[in-house]
C-alpha positions in Angstrom: 0.2 0.0 -0.1 1.4 3.5 -0.5 0.5 6.6 0.8 2.0 10.1 0.6 5.1 10.3 2.8 5.5 13.8 4.7 8.1 14.8 6.3 11.4 11.7 6.6 11.0 9.7 9.1 14.7 9.8 11.1 13.5 6.4 12.4 13.3 5.0 9.4 16.8 6.0 8.6 18.5 3.2 10.3 17.7 0.2 7.7 15.4 -0.2 4.9 12.3 -1.8 5.9 10.8 -5.2 4.8 8.1 -3.6 2.0 11.0 -1.4 0.1 13.7 -4.3 0.4 10.8 -6.3 -1.7 10.2 -3.7 -4.3 14.3 -3.3 -4.6 13.7 -7.5 -5.1 12.1 -6.8 -7.7 13.9 -4.4 -9.5 17.0 -5.8 -9.3 16.0 -9.2 -11.0 15.0 -6.6 -13.7 17.6 -5.2 -14.4 19.9 -7.8 -14.0 18.3 -9.2 -17.2 18.8 -6.2 -18.9 22.9 -6.1 -17.9 23.5 -10.0 -18.2 22.4 -9.4 -21.8 24.8 -7.1 -23.1 27.7 -8.9 -21.8 25.9 -12.6 -22.5 25.6 -12.1 -25.7 29.4 -10.5 -26.8 30.7 -13.5 -25.9 28.2 -15.8 -28.1 29.7 -13.6 -31.6 32.0 -15.9 -32.9 29.3 -18.5 -32.7 26.4 -16.6 -34.2 29.5 -15.6 -36.9 29.7 -20.0 -37.7 25.8 -20.0 -36.9 24.0 -18.1 -39.9 28.3 -18.1 -42.1 27.8 -14.6 -41.6 30.8 -11.7 -40.7 32.3 -10.3 -38.2 30.8 -6.7 -39.6 27.0 -8.3 -40.0 26.7 -10.2 -36.4 28.2 -6.9 -34.7 24.8 -6.0 -35.1 23.4 -7.8 -32.7 25.3 -5.9 -30.1 24.4 -2.5 -31.7 20.9 -3.2 -32.3 20.4 -3.8 -29.2 22.5 -0.6 -27.6 20.5 1.6 -30.3 17.3 0.5 -29.3 17.7 1.2 -25.5 19.5 4.5 -26.6 15.8 5.0 -29.0 13.5 4.4 -26.1 15.3 5.7 -22.8 14.2 9.5 -23.2 10.5 8.3 -23.2 10.6 6.5 -20.5 10.1 10.0 -18.2 7.1 11.1 -19.9 5.6 7.5 -20.2 6.1 7.2 -16.3 4.0 9.9 -15.5 1.3 9.0 -18.2 0.3 5.8 -17.7 2.2 4.8 -14.3 5.5 3.0 -12.8 4.4 -0.1 -12.5 2.1 -0.5 -15.5 5.2 0.7 -17.3 7.8 -1.8 -15.6 5.3 -4.7 -16.7 5.2 -4.3 -20.0 8.9 -3.6 -20.2 9.6 -6.6 -18.7 7.1 -8.8 -21.3 8.8 -7.0 -24.4 12.5 -7.9 -22.9 11.3 -11.6 -22.2 8.8 -11.7 -26.0 12.6 -10.5 -27.4 14.2 -12.9 -25.8 12.4 -15.4 -26.4 12.1 -14.8 -30.6 15.9 -14.2 -30.0 15.8 -18.1 -29.5 14.0 -19.1 -32.5 15.8 -16.9 -34.8 16.5 -19.0 -38.0 18.9 -16.5 -39.9 20.9 -13.8 -38.8 18.2 -11.3 -39.9 15.6 -11.6 -38.0 18.5 -12.3 -34.5 18.9 -8.6 -35.4 15.2 -7.8 -35.4 14.5 -9.3 -32.0 17.5 -7.8 -30.3 15.6 -4.4 -31.4 12.2 -5.9 -29.4 14.9 -7.1 -26.0 16.5 -3.6 -26.4 12.9 -1.4 -26.5 11.9 -3.0 -23.2 15.3 -3.2 -21.9 15.9 0.3 -22.3 13.5 1.0 -19.5 13.8 -1.7 -17.0 17.3 0.9 -15.5 15.5 3.8 -15.5 12.0 2.6 -14.2 13.8 0.8 -11.8 15.4 3.9 -10.4 12.6 5.8 -10.5 10.8 3.1 -8.7 13.1 2.6 -6.0 13.7 6.4 -5.2 10.2 7.1 -4.3 9.4 3.9 -2.3 12.5 4.4 -0.6 12.1 8.3 0.3 15.2 11.0 0.3 16.8 9.7 3.2 17.4 6.2 2.2 18.0 7.4 -1.3 22.1 6.2 -1.2 21.1 2.3 0.8 18.9 2.1 -2.2 21.3 3.0 -4.9 23.5 0.9 -3.5 20.5 -2.4 -4.2 20.5 -1.1 -7.5 24.4 -1.3 -8.6 24.1 -5.3 -7.7 23.2 -6.1 -11.6 25.7 -3.4 -12.8 28.4 -5.6 -11.3 27.1 -9.4 -11.5 26.8 -7.9 -15.2 30.5 -7.8 -16.6 31.5 -10.2 -13.9 28.8 -12.7 -14.7 28.6 -12.2 -18.1 31.1 -14.1 -20.1 31.1 -16.6 -17.8 27.0 -17.7 -17.5 27.2 -17.2 -21.6 30.3 -19.4 -22.2 29.6 -21.9 -20.2 25.3 -21.9 -21.1 27.4 -22.1 -25.5 29.7 -25.0 -23.8 26.9 -27.4 -22.1 23.9 -26.7 -24.2 24.0 -24.3 -26.9 23.9 -20.4 -28.5 19.7 -20.3 -27.8 20.2 -21.2 -23.9 21.3 -17.2 -23.9 18.4 -16.1 -24.5 16.4 -18.9 -23.2 17.6 -18.0 -19.6 15.4 -15.0 -19.3 12.7 -16.8 -19.6 12.1 -18.4 -16.5 13.5 -15.7 -14.3 11.5 -13.4 -16.2 8.6 -15.2 -15.6 9.3 -14.6 -11.6 9.8 -11.2 -12.6 7.0 -10.2 -13.8 4.8 -12.0 -11.0 6.9 -10.8 -7.7 6.2 -6.7 -10.3 2.9 -7.7 -10.4 2.1 -8.7 -6.9 4.6 -6.2 -5.3 5.5 -2.9 -7.2 2.8 -0.7 -5.5 -0.5 0.4 -8.0 0.7 4.1 -8.4 -1.8 6.8 -10.1 -0.5 7.9 -13.3 -0.3 11.7 -13.2 -2.6 14.3 -14.7 0.6 14.6 -17.9 0.3 17.1 -20.7 0.3 16.0 -24.9 3.5 14.1 -25.3 6.1 15.8 -26.9 6.1 14.7 -30.6 8.9 17.4 -32.4 11.0 16.2 -29.0 10.4 12.2 -29.3 11.0 12.4 -33.3 14.9 15.0 -32.6 16.0 13.0 -29.0 15.6 9.8 -30.0 17.2 9.3 -33.5 19.8 12.1 -32.9 20.7 9.7 -29.7 20.7 6.2 -32.2 22.5 8.0 -34.7 25.4 9.6 -32.8 25.8 6.3 -30.8 25.8 4.4 -34.3 28.6 6.8 -35.3 30.6 6.3 -32.0 30.0 2.8 -32.3 31.4 2.6 -35.9 34.8 3.8 -34.5 36.6 0.8 -33.4 35.6 -1.1 -36.6 37.2 1.5 -38.9 40.1 2.9 -37.0 39.3 6.6 -37.1 37.3 9.2 -36.1 37.6 10.5 -39.7 35.8 7.9 -41.2 32.2 8.8 -43.4 31.1 5.5 -41.6 31.6 7.0 -38.2 31.4 11.4 -38.9 27.8 11.3 -41.1 25.6 9.6 -38.7 27.7 11.1 -35.3 27.4 14.7 -36.6 23.9 14.5 -38.0 23.1 13.2 -34.5 24.2 15.7 -32.7 22.7 18.1 -35.4 20.0 16.5 -33.5 20.5 16.5 -30.2 21.4 20.4 -30.9 18.1 21.4 -32.2 16.0 19.3 -29.0 17.8 21.5 -26.9 16.8 24.5 -28.7 13.4 23.6 -28.7 13.3 21.7 -24.9 14.4 25.1 -23.5 11.4 26.8 -25.8 8.9 24.8 -25.0 7.2 24.2 -21.5 6.5 20.2 -20.9 9.3 19.0 -22.8 10.4 15.2 -23.4 12.7 16.0 -21.2 12.9 19.1 -18.9 16.4 20.7 -19.3 15.5 22.9 -16.7 16.4 20.7 -14.4 20.2 21.6 -14.4 19.0 24.7 -12.2 19.7 21.9 -10.0 23.5 22.5 -8.9 23.7 18.7 -7.5 22.3 17.3 -10.7 24.5 19.1 -12.4 27.5 18.3 -11.1 26.2 14.8 -10.9 25.9 15.3 -14.3 29.2 16.0 -15.1 31.3 13.7 -13.0 29.0 10.6 -13.9 30.0 11.7 -17.7 33.9 11.9 -17.0 33.8 9.2 -14.7 31.8 6.1 -17.2 33.6 7.2 -20.4 37.1 6.9 -17.9 35.8 3.6 -16.2 33.2 1.6 -18.8 36.7 2.6 -21.6 38.9 0.7 -19.3 36.9 -1.9 -18.6 36.6 -2.9 -21.9 40.3 -3.8 -21.5 40.7 -5.8 -18.8 39.6 -9.1 -20.9 40.8 -8.5 -23.5 44.5 -8.0 -22.0 43.8 -11.2 -19.9 42.4 -13.2 -23.3 44.9 -12.0 -26.0 48.1 -11.3 -23.9 47.9 -13.6 -21.6 45.8 -16.3 -23.8 43.5 -17.0 -21.0 39.8 -18.6 -21.8 36.9 -16.1 -22.1 35.6 -18.2 -18.8 38.5 -18.1 -16.8 38.9 -14.4 -18.1 35.8 -13.8 -16.4 36.6 -15.4 -13.3 40.0 -12.7 -13.7 37.6 -9.9 -13.2 35.9 -11.2 -10.2 37.5 -9.3 -7.7 36.5 -5.8 -8.4 33.1 -7.4 -8.4 34.5 -8.6 -4.9 35.4 -5.3 -3.9 32.7 -3.3 -5.0 30.0 -5.2 -3.1 32.5 -4.5 0.1 32.3 -0.9 -0.2 28.8 -0.1 -1.9 26.2 -0.9 0.7 28.7 1.2 3.7 29.0 3.5 1.0 24.9 3.5 0.5 24.8 3.9 4.4 27.2 7.5 4.7 26.0 8.7 1.5 22.3 9.2 3.3 24.2 10.2 6.5 26.5 12.5 5.4 26.4 13.1 1.6 28.5 11.6 -1.5 30.7 14.5 -2.0 33.8 12.7 0.2 32.9 9.4 -0.7 33.3 10.1 -4.1 36.7 11.6 -3.8 37.7 8.4 -1.9 36.9 6.2 -4.5 38.3 7.7 -7.5 41.5 7.9 -5.6 41.2 4.4 -5.3 40.5 3.9 -9.1 43.3 5.3 -10.0 45.5 3.7 -7.4 44.3 0.4 -8.5 44.7 1.8 -12.3 48.4 2.7 -11.7 50.0 -1.2 -11.8 48.1 -1.4 -15.3 49.5 1.4 -16.8 53.0 -0.7 -16.0 51.5 -4.0 -17.5 53.9 -7.0 -18.6 53.4 -9.8 -20.4 54.1 -11.7 -17.3 53.2 -9.0 -15.1 52.3 -11.4 -11.9 48.5 -12.1 -11.4 48.7 -11.5 -7.6 49.4 -8.1 -8.5 46.7 -8.1 -11.1 43.6 -8.7 -9.0 45.3 -7.1 -5.8 44.5 -4.0 -7.8 41.5 -4.8 -9.6 40.4 -5.4 -6.3 41.3 -1.9 -5.2 39.6 -0.4 -8.2 36.5 -2.4 -7.3 36.4 -0.9 -3.9 36.8 2.3 -4.9 33.4 1.7 -7.7 31.8 1.2 -4.8 32.4 4.1 -3.3 31.8 6.1 -6.6 28.9 5.3 -8.7 25.8 5.1 -6.9 26.9 8.2 -4.7 26.8 10.0 -7.4 23.3 8.5 -8.1 22.1 9.4 -5.1 23.4 13.2 -5.6 21.2 13.3 -8.6 18.4 12.3 -7.3 18.3 12.9 -3.6 17.3 16.5 -4.0 14.7 16.1 -6.9 10.8 16.4 -6.3 8.5 13.3 -6.9 7.5 14.1 -9.5 11.1 14.7 -11.6 12.3 11.6 -10.2 11.3 9.8 -13.1 12.7 12.7 -16.1 15.8 12.2 -13.4 16.2 8.9 -13.5 15.7 9.1 -17.7 18.5 11.5 -17.9 20.9 10.2 -15.4 20.7 6.9 -17.8 20.9 8.7 -20.8 24.6 10.3 -19.8 25.6 5.9 -18.9 25.1 4.9 -22.3 26.1 7.5 -24.3 28.9 7.8 -21.9 29.8 3.9 -21.4 29.9 4.2 -25.5 32.1 7.3 -26.1 34.7 5.0 -23.2 34.5 1.6 -25.0 35.2 3.8 -28.8 37.7 6.2 -27.6 39.6 3.5 -25.3 39.5 0.2 -28.9 40.9 2.8 -31.0 44.0 4.2 -28.5 44.8 0.9 -28.0 44.3 -0.2 -31.7 46.9 2.8 -32.6 49.2 1.6 -30.3 49.3 -1.3 -31.7 49.5 -0.5 -35.3 52.2 1.3 -34.3 54.3 -1.5 -33.7 55.6 -4.0 -35.7 55.4 -6.8 -33.5 52.6 -5.5 -31.3 50.7 -6.2 -35.2 52.0 -9.1 -35.9 50.8 -11.2 -32.9 47.4 -9.4 -32.7 47.0 -10.6 -36.0 47.6 -14.3 -34.9 46.0 -14.0 -31.9 42.8 -12.9 -34.2 43.3 -15.5 -36.8 44.4 -18.2 -34.5 47.8 -18.9 -36.3 49.7 -17.8 -33.2 51.8 -21.8 -33.6 52.3 -20.6 -37.2 55.0 -17.3 -35.3 58.3 -18.2 -34.2 58.9 -19.0 -30.5 61.1 -15.0 -29.8 58.7 -13.3 -32.4 55.8 -15.0 -30.1 57.7 -13.5 -26.6 58.1 -10.5 -28.5 54.4 -9.6 -29.8 52.7 -10.5 -26.6 55.7 -8.0 -24.4 54.8 -5.3 -26.7 50.9 -6.3 -26.7 50.9 -5.4 -23.2 52.4 -1.9 -23.7 49.9 -1.0 -26.0 47.6 -1.9 -23.2 49.5 0.0 -20.7 49.7 2.9 -22.5 46.1 3.2 -23.0 45.4 2.8 -19.5 47.8 6.2 -19.1 44.6 7.7 -20.8 42.3 5.8 -18.8 43.8 7.7 -15.5 44.6 11.0 -16.9 40.4 10.6 -16.9 39.9 9.1 -13.9 42.0 11.9 -11.5 40.3 14.5 -14.4 37.3 13.6 -11.9 37.7 15.0 -8.6 37.3 18.4 -10.1 33.6 17.8 -10.6 33.5 15.6 -7.4 35.0 18.2 -4.8 31.9 20.0 -5.7 29.6 17.3 -4.5 26.9 17.5 -1.6 29.5 16.9 1.9 26.7 17.0 4.3 23.6 15.0 4.8 21.2 18.6 4.6 23.2 19.3 1.4 22.6 16.5 -0.2 18.4 17.4 0.7 18.2 20.7 -0.8 16.9 21.4 -3.8 19.7 25.0 -4.9 17.1 26.6 -7.7 18.5 29.6 -9.3 15.1 31.5 -7.8 16.9 30.4 -4.6 18.7 28.1 -2.2 16.3 25.9 -0.2 12.7 26.7 -2.4 12.9 23.4 -3.7 13.2 21.4 0.2 10.3 21.2 1.5 9.1 19.9 -2.1 11.8 16.9 -1.9 11.1 16.0 1.3 7.2 15.9 0.9 6.7 14.3 -2.4 8.2 10.7 -2.6 6.4 7.5 -1.2 7.2 5.2 1.0 6.0 1.8 1.0 4.3 0.7 4.4 
């Protein structure tokens, strides 16, 4: 049963009650499916090539189509949540995602598989922003940090468990099971959401911003398509990269102009009048570009330099997730009590320290050193990502939470794509600048290492390791730059809960405290 809450009950600050935890469990189920699906499918790309006799470029569309569908649907989530209610929309998103998963499993060719991935993306794109909205409203402003920590669980499990689960399912069963595994999880998630989530009433909604939709969704999709094409072409100057990216940026810029002139735009850019949200968005943008881009390189090093299997590479990344699981619950509680500022600064420093090891990579760097460094980075990540989210959402009013969640997910999706593309291009250029690294890397890709002389293999592995290390230098610079905006994040509970608008400090504080919904 949901009811409007008055000022937060300080007695509820100590722990999350059973109702909020049940809501969190439902949201985590949906988020795990959505995030796992990205990394699980990435491991199956070679299998798709052989099964459907398709090229690498064609098979890559099973990833790209999903990402673009996510980007296209995220902008409408805030409006749709207000118009139809979060519970109804969340159930619809789950059904779409599960239906898309089943259709993927029964795809008879690469074309139908790509089409089914689009349907999956349309459902999956709404799950994360809706989940953030539901949990933020359920917990209230004084417990946002702790529920964000809970939502961080699938973000950790996806990159770590995806390659392991995908490789295992393909080995013991078939590629179809990387999609069919979503069916039982999805049925449980739908039933749990129907029983547990509060029945919120749709808000009296303004007319849908069709112009904004026509500008922003295709603009984001075109921009991300251009960015995601960079690794394939190896340069930003390729027409296949520049044309969609420039068109996408032009559409996004047109949306910004439109949104600033319209009373009720698809994404309310006036949210940036909230200083906390603005600083959090800038910090999150830099952090996602640096951390997600670097995250791409960890498994690649283990696979290409150390010759590990995909499953083992996933296992070797586990210390990072374990580290984050250690600090994330504590960071959630401390964020609610003291604000995110100091925690985020400490987390960024830990990430930079851990990543420093990877700037000195060799072909035989001690696994104990690497795994310890990953654990330290995980500790830092647990203190960083969700506290930044809390800084963005805690001071928003009830009516702004859905739009704020949507905005943060757009930032994450865009930043992740940019980071992945940038680090891929830097690594590729580092490899091409060294003949030994180029020869060894080519042999890895074509599975012809056995045909190379032993001395060439040794030189190639060492050169390739150095290429990874040089790429991590760029990543660590970006991580350190995150300290600048993070310095301005709220450093006290009172500052975090205040809604600082340009119209006057503290004017939104009452609304922010009155608006959230608490489950009883």
